[in-house]
TILUMLUM-576823 format. One record per residue: x, y, z of N, C-alpha, C in turn. Coordinates in pm, whole numbers. Layout:
<rs>
      nxx      nyy      nzz     caxx     cayy     cazz      cxx      cyy      czz
        X        Y        Z        X        Y        Z        X        Y        Z
...
</rs>
This chain:
<rs>
      nxx      nyy      nzz     caxx     cayy     cazz      cxx      cyy      czz
      -22    -2638      686      -44    -2524      686      -63    -2406      703
      -48    -2282      573      -45    -2148      636     -187    -2085      599
     -233    -2026      642     -320    -1928      687     -307    -1781      582
     -300    -1760      452     -248    -1645      380     -389    -1580      345
     -395    -1381      400     -500    -1309      326     -508    -1251      207
     -530    -1306       83     -504    -1204      -26     -673    -1058      -65
     -594     -973      -51     -720     -832      -13     -699     -736     -113
     -808     -742     -126     -859     -594     -234     -901     -511     -205
     -866     -436     -154     -979     -301     -118    -1018     -222     -220
    -1132     -153     -217    -1182     -104     -325    -1266       25     -255
    -1314      105     -375    -1411      270     -328    -1485      246     -442
    -1470      142     -554    -1531      209     -713    -1595       48     -728
    -1623       43     -872    -1693      -90     -955    -1538     -217     -936
    -1539     -335     -900    -1420     -347     -992    -1451     -505     -959
    -1597     -556    -1027    -1666     -676     -992    -1557     -788    -1054
    -1503     -765    -1188    -1391     -856    -1301    -1307     -809    -1224
    -1243     -749    -1122    -1155     -777    -1053    -1154     -843     -972
    -1255     -905     -894    -1284    -1029     -777    -1315    -1150     -804
    -1343    -1168    -1025    -1353    -1261    -1051    -1190    -1289    -1055
    -1120    -1188    -1086     -980    -1211    -1090     -896    -1278    -1022
     -894    -1157     -930     -869    -1230     -776     -880    -1346     -691
    -1029    -1424     -733    -1085    -1525     -690     -989    -1611     -782
     -984    -1586     -927     -922    -1696     -961     -771    -1742     -920
     -678    -1619     -849     -543    -1572     -777     -539    -1692     -655
     -683    -1669     -631     -663    -1749     -458     -666    -1878     -517
     -766    -1946     -586     -810    -2073     -653     -630    -2138     -704
     -582    -2028     -762     -453    -2089     -807     -370    -2101     -673
     -367    -2055     -601     -260    -2026     -472     -296    -2155     -411
     -400    -2238     -402     -426    -2321     -323     -404    -2445     -349
     -445    -2470     -500     -376    -2539     -616     -231    -2611     -626
     -145    -2447     -596      -28    -2456     -631        1    -2458     -483
       20    -2459     -337       67    -2440     -240      -14    -2478     -122
       39    -2520      -26       -7    -2587       92      -22    -2415      236
     -152    -2372      139     -226    -2311      171     -319    -2240      207
     -412    -2200      313     -577    -2143      315     -564    -2032      279
     -631    -1981      208     -636    -1865      159     -778    -1817      182
     -756    -1687      255     -854    -1555      319     -911    -1473      229
     -977    -1477      105    -1002    -1378        1    -1088    -1239       65
     -984    -1134       88    -1069    -1030      197    -1114     -953       72
    -1224     -917       59    -1273     -794       14    -1333     -679      127
    -1224     -592       94    -1309     -429      207    -1331     -342      106
    -1491     -355      135    -1562     -231       51    -1642     -126       63
    -1537      -42        6    -1650      122       63    -1700      226      -27
    -1745       80     -167    -1778      187     -286    -1966      187     -213
    -2039      230     -279    -2191      281     -243    -2278      150     -272
    -2425      176     -236    -2444      106     -266    -2487      -42     -316
    -2529       61     -458    -2562      -31     -564    -2444     -112     -607
    -2301      -41     -594    -2184     -104     -643    -2136     -193     -573
    -2171     -218     -429    -2155     -283     -322    -2267     -419     -353
    -2360     -426     -433    -2438     -541     -445    -2403     -575     -561
    -2354     -556     -650    -2258     -599     -778    -2155     -671     -723
    -2016     -629     -653    -1967     -680     -559    -2028     -807     -524
    -2103     -806     -456    -2184     -962     -393    -2193    -1027     -459
    -2256    -1011     -568    -2293    -1056     -686    -2182    -1144     -746
    -2066    -1059     -785    -1916    -1123     -820    -1925    -1228     -730
    -1890    -1154     -581    -1807    -1317     -486    -1921    -1409     -491
    -2039    -1439     -449    -2133    -1505     -491    -2089    -1576     -600
    -2094    -1535     -713    -2041    -1615     -866    -1926    -1707     -833
    -1859    -1676     -786    -1702    -1700     -729    -1714    -1881     -720
    -1653    -1914     -814    -1611    -2113     -837    -1670    -2134     -659
    -1646    -2243     -601    -1654    -2282     -432    -1560    -2362     -460
    -1463    -2306     -396    -1306    -2455     -438    -1269    -2434     -255
    -1222    -2569     -252    -1181    -2629     -105    -1042    -2532      -78
    -1049    -2462       12     -942    -2409       61     -940    -2271        7
    -1034    -2227       -9    -1033    -2044      -55    -1178    -2030       46
    -1171    -1908      169    -1240    -1871      203    -1295    -1734      180
    -1401    -1692      136    -1430    -1584      110    -1508    -1436      187
    -1418    -1343      239    -1478    -1243      327    -1522    -1115      256
    -1622    -1063      215    -1666     -970      166    -1742     -867      296
    -1693     -768      308    -1737     -605      422    -1705     -504      417
    -1800     -483      441    -1910     -328      420    -1818     -266      508
    -1859     -137      490    -1742      -61      602    -1866      -65      732
    -1977     -117      746    -2052     -118      868    -1915     -217      952
    -1977     -329      848    -1913     -443      933    -1779     -431      930
    -1703     -355      876    -1561     -351      882    -1559     -254     1042
    -1646     -158     1069    -1664      -38     1201    -1669     -180     1310
    -1764     -300     1279    -1792     -322     1361    -1681     -378     1410
    -1623     -458     1367    -1502     -568     1396    -1359     -453     1451
    -1345     -365     1393    -1254     -257     1444    -1333     -217     1556
    -1428     -176     1637    -1453     -131     1740    -1414     -273     1882
    -1452     -376     1802    -1456     -447     1892    -1300     -506     1969
    -1195     -478     1889    -1088     -468     1866    -1017     -349     1936
    -1047     -268     1901     -996     -123     1960    -1086     -125     2148
    -1205     -237     2162    -1217     -194     2337    -1134     -327     2348
    -1139     -427     2309    -1055     -541     2333     -866     -509     2395
     -843     -391     2293     -694     -316     2318     -698     -249     2448
     -817     -210     2518     -755     -125     2634     -741       21     2578
     -692       52     2462     -540      128     2411     -637      248     2444
     -618      386     2480     -668      512     2563     -702      566     2398
     -807      668     2386     -871      736     2263     -899      652     2173
    -1020      573     2222    -1066      490     2151    -1158      547     2010
    -1180      617     1999    -1303      732     1895    -1170      747     1804
    -1078      825     1845    -1002      856     1781     -908      753     1679
     -844      615     1780     -851      532     1668     -910      483     1578
    -1027      471     1605    -1150      428     1463    -1078      489     1395
    -1130      647     1367    -1103      754     1311     -996      696     1180
     -885      707     1290     -782      659     1244     -752      565     1124
     -831      493     1177     -842      306     1110     -957      312     1025
    -1069      385     1026    -1160      368      950    -1207      561      891
    -1120      596      841    -1208      751      888    -1295      784      718
    -1332      917      733    -1463      960      698    -1421     1002      522
    -1302      986      497    -1218     1008      335    -1133      891      308
    -1081      881      178    -1041      819       97     -891      787      188
     -797      769      248     -697      683      307     -623      532      236
     -548      556      167     -498      376       90     -428      358      201
     -356      456      327     -294      345      417     -409      278      514
     -507      335      516     -552      328      624     -655      220      573
     -692      160      450     -787       24      455     -694      -67      418
     -539      -46      426     -469     -150      398     -451     -205      508
     -435     -101      621     -400     -125      806     -546     -246      843
     -676     -205      768     -761     -304      821     -752     -420      770
     -714     -466      644     -694     -557      628     -587     -631      712
     -447     -532      722     -400     -665      865     -432     -701      983
     -531     -575     1027     -569     -655     1160     -709     -801     1134
     -762     -763     1004     -826     -865      994     -761    -1025      960
     -639     -970      892     -534    -1060      864     -486    -1127     1045
     -471    -1106     1089     -449    -1052     1233     -543    -1212     1283
     -665    -1182     1262     -774    -1205     1360     -779    -1349     1270
     -754    -1308     1178     -801    -1545     1082     -666    -1589     1111
     -517    -1524     1133     -427    -1636     1205     -295    -1637     1053
     -343    -1504     1018     -295    -1472      847     -117    -1453      907
        3    -1535      762      136    -1533      801      142    -1426      696
       36    -1384      632       71    -1242      501      -14    -1248      430
       -2    -1121      430     -135    -1016      333      -60    -1005      175
     -138    -1022       84     -101    -1005      -25     -228     -908      -84
     -145     -786     -144     -271     -637     -157     -261     -666     -304
     -402     -638     -398     -431     -615     -518     -522     -503     -494
     -549     -444     -641     -660     -315     -641     -751     -323     -753
     -809     -262     -722     -973     -311     -815     -919     -189     -940
     -802     -111     -987     -759      -65    -1114     -649     -136    -1131
     -647     -258    -1140     -583     -340    -1221     -586     -463    -1246
     -544     -559    -1345     -514     -686    -1377     -460     -740    -1405
     -437     -870    -1431     -319     -978    -1444     -280     -960    -1655
     -153     -992    -1587      -91    -1037    -1746     -172    -1176    -1780
     -124    -1190    -1897     -116    -1327    -1920      -39    -1379    -2025
      -44    -1551    -2001      106    -1564    -2115       56    -1723    -2138
       27    -1757    -2300      -12    -1898    -2305     -130    -1904    -2303
     -220    -1774    -2311     -389    -1860    -2222     -387    -1861    -2129
     -230    -1868    -2030     -298    -1856    -1869     -310    -1725    -1821
     -387    -1674    -1673     -267    -1510    -1587     -170    -1551    -1536
     -135    -1473    -1535       36    -1428    -1452        0    -1413    -1350
       10    -1470    -1209      -67    -1485    -1090       81    -1431    -1050
       94    -1272     -937      223    -1286     -904      275    -1368     -790
      109    -1370     -697      127    -1501     -595      230    -1617     -590
      287    -1678     -722      304    -1726     -704      501    -1729     -634
      521    -1607     -704      647    -1548     -615      645    -1514     -469
      491    -1433     -421      515    -1422     -276      475    -1526     -203
      412    -1626     -245      414    -1772     -132      531    -1903     -119
      621    -1877     -244      718    -1948     -273      824    -1883     -191
      859    -1768     -115      926    -1704      -44      902    -1643       98
      783    -1583      106      751    -1520      239      787    -1594      347
      857    -1498      437      849    -1562      590      970    -1670      592
     1006    -1707      448     1141    -1857      475     1307    -1776      550
     1355    -1802      545     1512    -1786      589     1564    -1793      435
     1593    -1612      428     1652    -1582      276     1759    -1700      245
     1831    -1766      323     2005    -1911      234     1836    -1977      175
     1774    -2021      284     1670    -2162      241     1666    -2099      134
     1555    -1952       82     1417    -1931      -52     1523    -1923     -137
     1696    -1909      -93     1766    -1883     -236     1740    -2034     -343
     1658    -2110     -304     1647    -2260     -436     1502    -2166     -525
     1439    -2087     -484     1293    -2064     -505     1290    -2012     -639
     1413    -1861     -617     1461    -1746     -697     1548    -1764     -808
     1532    -1749     -902     1626    -1700    -1006     1803    -1673    -1032
     1830    -1556     -917     1901    -1434     -870     1944    -1416     -742
     2035    -1475     -653     2039    -1460     -537     2163    -1383     -526
     2119    -1261     -504     2242    -1166     -442     2289    -1100     -336
     2153    -1127     -240     2187    -1088      -94     2312    -1140       22
     2408    -1010       53     2454     -995      104     2475    -1107      261
     2582    -1173      191     2587    -1297      323     2559    -1279      502
     2590    -1140      504     2524    -1067      653     2364    -1133      658
     2323    -1153      560     2137    -1148      561     2045    -1220      538
     2181    -1392      515     2136    -1451      471     2033    -1552      632
     2031    -1568      755     1967    -1556      854     1830    -1464      845
     1852    -1424      789     1681    -1269      805     1567    -1351      729
     1431    -1371      741     1376    -1424      663     1272    -1301      545
     1243    -1369      499     1217    -1265      324     1057    -1208      381
     1072    -1092      394      967     -967      497      899     -947      377
      951     -937      232      882     -827       93      862     -913      -23
      809     -947      -63      823     -981     -225      716     -902     -318
      762     -893     -413      643     -771     -572      728     -762     -668
      606     -703     -708      693     -643     -859      584     -560     -912
      596     -461     -972      521     -331    -1036      401     -342    -1103
      378     -247    -1221      284     -268    -1306      320     -211    -1419
      248     -287    -1555      269     -236    -1688      159     -126    -1701
      208      -84    -1823       30        0    -1879      111      245    -1829
      -16      241    -1754      -25      410    -1715       66      487    -1633
      122      567    -1602      222      595    -1521      122      515    -1344
      155      535    -1267      102      448    -1114       35      639    -1073
       73      749    -1077       33      804    -1045      -58      903    -1197
     -183      969    -1151     -263     1031    -1329     -202     1150    -1291
      -42     1155    -1381      -44     1282    -1416       59     1304    -1577
        9     1202    -1627       44     1133    -1748        7     1214    -1843
      -87     1319    -1798     -137     1467    -1907      -61     1589    -1920
        8     1579    -1811      157     1677    -1816      201     1667    -1877
      283     1551    -1858      408     1524    -1942      387     1549    -2080
      215     1526    -2096      184     1488    -2299      225     1680    -2284
      151     1726    -2240      139     1883    -2218      266     1994    -2236
      330     1958    -2116      497     2041    -2116      536     1899    -2031
      694     1843    -2093      773     1806    -2003      820     1887    -1917
      862     1976    -1906      943     2072    -1843      852     2079    -1721
      728     2136    -1720      626     2127    -1580      649     2004    -1507
      624     1888    -1604      622     1762    -1598      708     1764    -1509
      862     1790    -1548      982     1759    -1422      972     1857    -1325
      916     1946    -1367      907     2073    -1221      799     1976    -1083
      669     1911    -1135      612     1903    -1059      610     1752    -1000
      678     1675    -1078      766     1565     -986      819     1581     -900
      984     1645     -899     1071     1712     -853     1036     1748     -722
      921     1817     -690      885     1856     -544      849     1748     -446
      869     1636     -475      868     1515     -391     1029     1463     -336
     1114     1524     -367     1242     1521     -406     1283     1605     -249
     1340     1477     -170     1387     1568      -14     1459     1728      -49
     1426     1723       30     1487     1924       93     1630     1916       79
     1698     2024        2     1866     2054      -79     1880     1939     -188
     1776     1872     -180     1828     1758     -329     1853     1849     -437
     1988     1769     -490     2045     1838     -577     1994     1836     -732
     1998     1902     -837     1917     1876    -1021     1986     1820    -1057
     2090     1733     -968     2133     1557    -1084     1994     1451    -1001
     1978     1506     -874     1880     1354     -765     1781     1420     -806
     1688     1521     -842     1610     1578     -942     1569     1469    -1012
     1657     1470    -1112     1629     1464    -1226     1640     1305    -1270
     1738     1274    -1189     1758     1089    -1149     1571     1047    -1095
     1498     1150     -965     1410     1079     -890     1290     1108    -1012
     1254     1190    -1054     1143     1201    -1208     1168     1105    -1274
     1307     1022    -1348     1341      947    -1447     1267      853    -1410
     1263      812    -1261     1212      647    -1183     1094      695    -1186
     1030      772    -1142      914      800    -1045      763      795    -1158
      686      651    -1081      561      590    -1153      552      535    -1245
      657      538    -1331      680      422    -1481      671      315    -1424
      670      220    -1306      660      116    -1270      742       40    -1358
      689      -98    -1415      784     -187    -1519      749     -156    -1678
      734      -17    -1712      736        0    -1857      677      -54    -1921
      676      -92    -2021      557      -89    -2119      539     -307    -2155
      701     -352    -2131      678     -477    -2182      629     -620    -2100
      573     -700    -2224      537     -774    -2140      571     -879    -2123
      481     -963    -2009      540    -1072    -1917      573    -1196    -2036
      713    -1254    -2047      755    -1384    -2132      792    -1477    -2055
      873    -1443    -1962      971    -1552    -1875      976    -1509    -1751
     1011    -1579    -1631     1010    -1527    -1459     1093    -1449    -1436
     1158    -1375    -1418     1276    -1264    -1310     1261    -1251    -1188
     1390    -1324    -1120     1355    -1342     -944     1463    -1321     -911
     1442    -1233     -852     1572    -1150     -785     1590    -1187     -586
     1622    -1244     -552     1622    -1230     -378     1720    -1168     -322
     1711    -1051     -297     1829     -907     -209     1733     -827     -122
     1832     -739      -57     1698     -602      -29     1631     -572     -138
     1488     -571     -116     1377     -566     -204     1450     -431     -323
     1423     -439     -432     1355     -316     -493     1280     -216     -518
     1282     -165     -442     1187      -77     -361     1098       30     -449
     1158       81     -557     1186      173     -663     1062       62     -764
     1110     -110     -755     1016     -161     -854      880     -293     -783
      809     -177     -674      702     -275     -623      617     -180     -644
      488     -211     -620      355      -85     -601      335     -187     -569
      236     -119     -431       77     -169     -364       17     -231     -407
       -8     -241     -578     -122     -327     -586      -52     -435     -630
       71     -476     -595      115     -648     -634      220     -622     -551
      219     -653     -400      332     -685     -268      230     -788     -215
      336     -911     -128      275     -984      -67      374     -924      113
      338     -894      233      421     -893      306      407     -994      445
      553     -998      522      504    -1122      616      517    -1064      698
      352    -1137      831      288    -1070      947      403    -1035     1036
      549    -1056     1028      640     -982     1125      671     -838     1064
      589     -819      961      673     -672      917      492     -594      930
      443     -630      896      298     -561      925      239     -583     1045
      226     -693     1114      177     -644     1283      331     -552     1409
      402     -490     1306      506     -416     1419      461     -290     1388
      427     -262     1264      456     -104     1213      313     -102     1133
      210      -14     1134      114      -19     1008      167      103      946
       67      107      819       72      220      695       50      384      796
       73      489      731       38      587      799     -125      612      741
     -205      625      822     -297      658      825     -347      774      716
     -269      840      696     -336     1035      606     -435      952      491
     -530     1110      494     -602     1122      454     -595     1174      309
     -678     1157      241     -647     1241       72     -519     1215       26
     -408     1140       52     -273     1129        0     -276     1051      -53
     -182     1002     -212     -169      934     -263      -31      882     -223
        7      766     -214      108      730     -150      140      624      -20
       27      723       56       79      679      161       42      587      249
       76      447      130       81      312      215      207      243      165
      273      334      125      457      258       73      540      262      201
      457      304      274      591      344      407      663      176      409
      616       75      358      631      -20      494      713      -98      394
      775      -37      210      829      -47      168     1015       -5      209
      991      148      294     1129      181      321     1193      118      443
     1066       43      534     1149       48      640     1204     -144      602
     1155     -249      530     1236     -360      519     1373     -325      427
     1349     -209      391     1486     -199      277     1540     -148      376
     1554      -39      470     1581        0      522     1704      -61      697
     1613     -141      689     1626     -245      820     1695     -341      790
     1702     -394      638     1796     -521      585     1726     -636      612
     1608     -613      546     1537     -723      575     1507     -786      404
     1590     -932      398     1492     -967      251     1392     -951      240
     1427     -930       75     1314     -901      -69     1296     -966     -136
     1205     -989     -246     1196    -1065     -351     1136    -1022     -449
     1153     -927     -543     1171     -871     -653     1122     -890     -774
     1005     -908     -868     1024    -1022     -955      921     -960    -1075
      929    -1013    -1193      814     -908    -1292      691     -960    -1339
      620    -1047    -1233      511    -1044    -1260      409     -945    -1226
      449     -832    -1361      382     -706    -1293      242     -692    -1358
      121     -620    -1294       58     -573    -1301      -15     -516    -1386
     -134     -535    -1500     -199     -484    -1520     -223     -317    -1493
     -183     -199    -1499     -199      -88    -1505     -343       43    -1582
     -465       63    -1530     -514      137    -1583     -597      268    -1520
     -646      372    -1541     -743      443    -1525     -877      470    -1516
     -968      486    -1404    -1105      511    -1451    -1143      615    -1465
    -1238      672    -1596    -1204      804    -1599    -1294      892    -1510
    -1280      860    -1412    -1318      983    -1340    -1218     1086    -1254
    -1106     1041    -1248     -970     1049    -1210     -931     1172    -1339
    -1012     1220    -1458     -954     1276    -1576    -1084     1426    -1570
    -1215     1427    -1503    -1254     1510    -1545    -1361     1574    -1418
    -1382     1688    -1425    -1450     1774    -1255    -1421     1705    -1126
    -1506     1697    -1041    -1477     1637     -897    -1376     1565     -886
    -1356     1454     -952    -1271     1340     -961    -1126     1396    -1024
    -1104     1488    -1074    -1016     1504    -1148     -915     1619    -1030
    -1040     1686     -970    -1004     1797     -853     -969     1695     -764
    -1026     1594     -739    -1006     1538     -576     -849     1445     -622
     -840     1385     -715     -697     1360     -753     -595     1415     -776
     -613     1546     -790     -495     1637     -814     -427     1656     -648
     -570     1672     -546     -537     1708     -415     -489     1664     -337
     -480     1511     -366     -442     1401     -336     -245     1394     -302
     -270     1448     -482      -92     1470     -546        6     1576     -441
     -135     1681     -449      -13     1743     -351       -9     1747     -188
     -110     1648     -139     -102     1626      -31       15     1557      -15
       24     1448     -152      187     1364     -108      299     1419      -97
      297     1574     -196      379     1646     -165      405     1658      -64
      335     1759       52      331     1831      176      371     1709      238
      335     1590      218      391     1463      367      509     1438      347
      561     1468      196      727     1450      222      815     1471      309
      741     1644      331      828     1747      442      847     1650      511
      748     1578      599      808     1475      721      813     1342      742
      802     1286      641      800     1162      583     1000     1088      517
     1034     1212      479     1230     1219      392     1261     1174      554
     1273     1267      633     1319     1338      826     1319     1143      853
     1200     1064      852     1200      990      881     1300      847      821
     1254      847      659     1328      765      599     1487      793      614
     1533      923      641     1665      911      661     1744      870      779
     1657      901      872     1664      801     1020     1698      638     1023
     1593      647      943     1563      427      909     1682      452      813
     1724      485      731     1855      487      694     1999      446      762
     2016      561      863     2125      580      877     2151      453     1005
     1967      431     1091     2005      333     1223     2019      184     1090
     1937      160      995     1963       27      942     1944      -50     1036
     2022     -224     1050     2024     -305     1108     1991     -292     1219
     2002     -169     1314     1956     -127     1445     1762     -134     1452
     1723     -103     1342     1582     -111     1375     1550     -242     1392
     1614     -321     1390     1567     -448     1416     1632     -523     1571
     1539     -620     1591     1565     -684     1734     1651     -822     1705
     1704     -864     1787     1777    -1040     1819     1706    -1109     1734
     1595    -1098     1720     1491    -1260     1669     1461    -1157     1534
     1533    -1011     1458     1523     -973     1341     1368     -956     1299
     1314     -850     1408     1183     -821     1381     1217     -697     1462
     1117     -570     1331     1128     -436     1367     1128     -358     1540
     1159     -314     1547     1131     -218     1701     1044      -68     1629
      958     -110     1638      846       -1     1653      826       59     1748
      917      135     1813      916      246     1921     1093      342     1815
     1130      274     1730     1194      375     1664     1146      433     1560
     1021      340     1517      985      457     1437      894      535     1438
      822      554     1548      733      652     1613      809      724     1670
      956      725     1759      956      886     1811     1019      914     1673
     1068      845     1586     1152      954     1414      974     1027     1403
      919      980     1338      754     1040     1349      740     1158     1382
      753     1128     1576      706     1249     1647      883     1347     1631
      952     1305     1635     1040     1472     1594     1014     1483     1447
      963     1439     1362      924     1467     1246      816     1615     1207
      783     1563     1295      642     1645     1354      712     1848     1356
      828     1819     1363      847     1940     1476      934     2027     1280
      909     2000     1222     1000     2008     1112      896     2122     1043
     1060     2273      999      983     2376     1026      890     2387      894
      829     2452      849      737     2409      700      790     2473      611
      871     2564      618      874     2679      475      894     2572      359
      941     2460      362      951     2389      268      815     2383      168
      744     2335      267      597     2326      208      534     2417      163
      567     2582      227      514     2699      166      591     2671      -11
      680     2598      -34      736     2641     -132      693     2546     -208
      651     2429     -229      570     2336     -305      465     2384     -351
      349     2431     -235      216     2485     -234      252     2567     -378
      366     2684     -375      383     2803     -412      463     2753     -615
      531     2656     -577      580     2599     -742      468     2524     -803
      402     2405     -691      304     2374     -784      145     2483     -822
      196     2563     -772       33     2655     -811       75     2746     -945
      244     2744     -918      276     2801    -1054      298     2720    -1184
      330     2570    -1131      324     2497    -1206      161     2466    -1309
      108     2442    -1244      -65     2468    -1244      -90     2534    -1334
      -46     2720    -1294      -70     2732    -1446      -69     2792    -1565
      108     2782    -1501      152     2743    -1643       91     2650    -1781
       10     2565    -1705        7     2478    -1808     -191     2481    -1852
     -187     2616    -1785     -402     2670    -1761     -449     2559    -1777
     -603     2598    -1819     -696     2536    -1857     -813     2417    -1718
     -772     2342    -1692     -868     2294    -1621     -760     2270    -1485
     -592     2238    -1540     -494     2293    -1456     -503     2410    -1346
     -483     2484    -1425     -539     2701    -1352     -640     2697    -1271
     -762     2592    -1298     -863     2623    -1240     -854     2503    -1133
     -787     2459    -1109     -724     2332    -1002     -683     2428     -876
     -526     2480     -924     -484     2621     -875     -561     2708     -790
     -676     2772     -903     -751     2831     -769     -809     2772     -730
     -847     2645     -721     -924     2596     -598     -812     2588     -496
     -712     2542     -501     -613     2489     -416     -558     2593     -300
     -546     2715     -402     -507     2851     -351     -600     2846     -181
     -741     2884     -180     -751     2914       22     -745     2833       36
     -707     2689       46     -684     2587       76     -568     2530      199
     -478     2618      139     -324     2643      134     -313     2618      314
     -365     2670      373     -345     2666      503     -391     2533      563
     -488     2533      567     -542     2399      621     -498     2258      572
     -433     2277      449     -346     2146      379     -184     2161      486
     -167     2286      488      -19     2229      584      -76     2225      673
     -137     2222      765     -142     2202      883     -246     2022      903
     -302     1971      808     -354     1822      770     -225     1737      812
     -111     1798      697       40     1748      677      105     1707      818
       52     1792      919      149     1758     1026       88     1737     1141
      -16     1677     1112     -147     1648     1170     -137     1517     1170
      -91     1475     1014      -69     1349      951       -2     1250     1032
      145     1337     1034      258     1211     1093      274     1224     1275
      181     1324     1299      173     1297     1467       65     1185     1494
      -40     1171     1358     -131     1060     1415     -120      952     1367
       51      884     1255       92      768     1266      145      725     1376
      266      858     1446      296      830     1531      197      795     1698
       99      809     1663       42      759     1781      -28      657     1765
      -58      580     1566      -72      450     1577        4      343     1584
      123      394     1610      242      354     1607      236      289     1760
      234      358     1862      214      366     1971      132      216     1959
      -43      260     1908     -145      167     1983     -118       40     1893
      -55        7     1822      -97      -53     1699      -46     -223     1781
       81     -267     1876      126     -344     1947      -33     -407     1969
     -108     -353     2072     -198     -375     2166     -317     -395     2093
     -318     -357     1965     -436     -373     1821     -446     -486     1780
     -303     -555     1748     -336     -632     1642     -278     -753     1752
     -260     -767     1873     -259     -867     1997     -465     -916     2025
     -548     -778     2018     -652     -822     2021     -736     -804     1929
     -665     -875     1783     -719     -905     1670     -736    -1043     1666
     -604    -1073     1744     -572    -1205     1775     -698    -1302     1820
     -723    -1247     1939     -773    -1299     2056     -975    -1299     1957
     -995    -1232     1888    -1134    -1204     1781    -1174    -1323     1776
    -1267    -1346     1761    -1322    -1553     1696    -1316    -1498     1570
    -1234    -1572     1524    -1247    -1560     1334    -1424    -1579     1267
    -1413    -1703     1372    -1599    -1697     1282    -1716    -1582     1354
    -1636    -1487     1429    -1704    -1414     1454    -1729    -1339     1372
    -1615    -1313     1273    -1578    -1172     1206    -1691    -1140     1082
    -1717    -1029     1127    -1838    -1015     1001    -1797    -1030      847
    -1919    -1058      783    -1890    -1048      663    -1815    -1185      614
    -1827    -1302      694    -1773    -1413      618    -1875    -1499      563
    -1779    -1598      487    -1860    -1650      359    -1769    -1764      406
    -1799    -1881      402    -1773    -2008      500    -1696    -2047      298
    -1590    -2186      368    -1520    -2225      239    -1622    -2313      123
    -1594    -2276       10    -1695    -2311      -61    -1823    -2259      -73
    -1888    -2148      -30    -2011    -2072        0    -2038    -2036     -160
    -2151    -2014     -187    -2167    -1918     -311    -2216    -1814     -291
    -2265    -1833     -155    -2404    -1709      -77    -2319    -1578       12
</rs>
């Protein structure tokens, strides 16, 4: 029997999502020979956490489903023990990278990876708080069906579980490392209003994340496929393809990753930066590891606070930092693409030192392109006027700090990769029955 981790990181109210993901966990143990650790990593305020705790307590008791609801104090206690066990240098710095005092999409998922290692899990399956499942014939459409059917299996052996097998035979002996789909509904990045206001400005704003030197045609193609997910077509029947994964059609709200990937390389721990949790998509693809792309898309929606007042400012700042992060990530992606299968060892496992070295080299990239990105973003937002022009005023005095933070983020990523192996090994030796916030199987308390 495999242990797997179905995780829901959140910093906002999502009691209904907890209930829905709990149903997916129950579905998984009914359909597969697995034990599911439902892991809710809760960074919400105390009142919201209390509502989440009630939602967790109300989940039906299901044999084989173990529920863990951890607030940040519990997560910090676990991380301190792991970091101390690991013996790595700079423990306080590592704790800050793993549990920063700011929103970090990469760091919250990295915490799930380490806790999954402590629980002996073979895979991590991530869902998000602002998502729902599609329904067909009165039943929810759970992505974990395809994730558990193929993850970790030799690609040639997993072929029978998919509709299409188009993988190059050269990769048939490699394990399926990633399984995922996308979303239907609103854009994954909350900039749809810009498209409504001015399509030309939308093009310019989205094109800013293109690699330095990209042609106009490449930028148009990038804009066309960015943030749109699976479109609007509702689910009617399964479509599954086993090949190198279609990373443009896989989102972090709808993904399963094999432990041999995330236990080798973490996600960038950048703070206040959307998209910082997508690095492993590129790594799996470039390293020539197989993946399954399916169409059990999640339903995406937005919570209102992203579009007004401080919530709007915070979200647009995270988008700006995403654009700046590309100065450093694109060179790493380019080196990974060039290396291809050389990123793997003889056992088809990722060589983390190659990624860390690439990140360190990237940190020395000239900042001129990021100065241009900020100037162009300023122009676009001022052209839109209203709250966007106000955001441009907010952004202007922060430019120097943001440029420094973007460089520090890639340096921190290299540091965390170096420490990741010892952290994973230390997590494996942390007794699961001492994991803070543990709820025994079938418990409703």
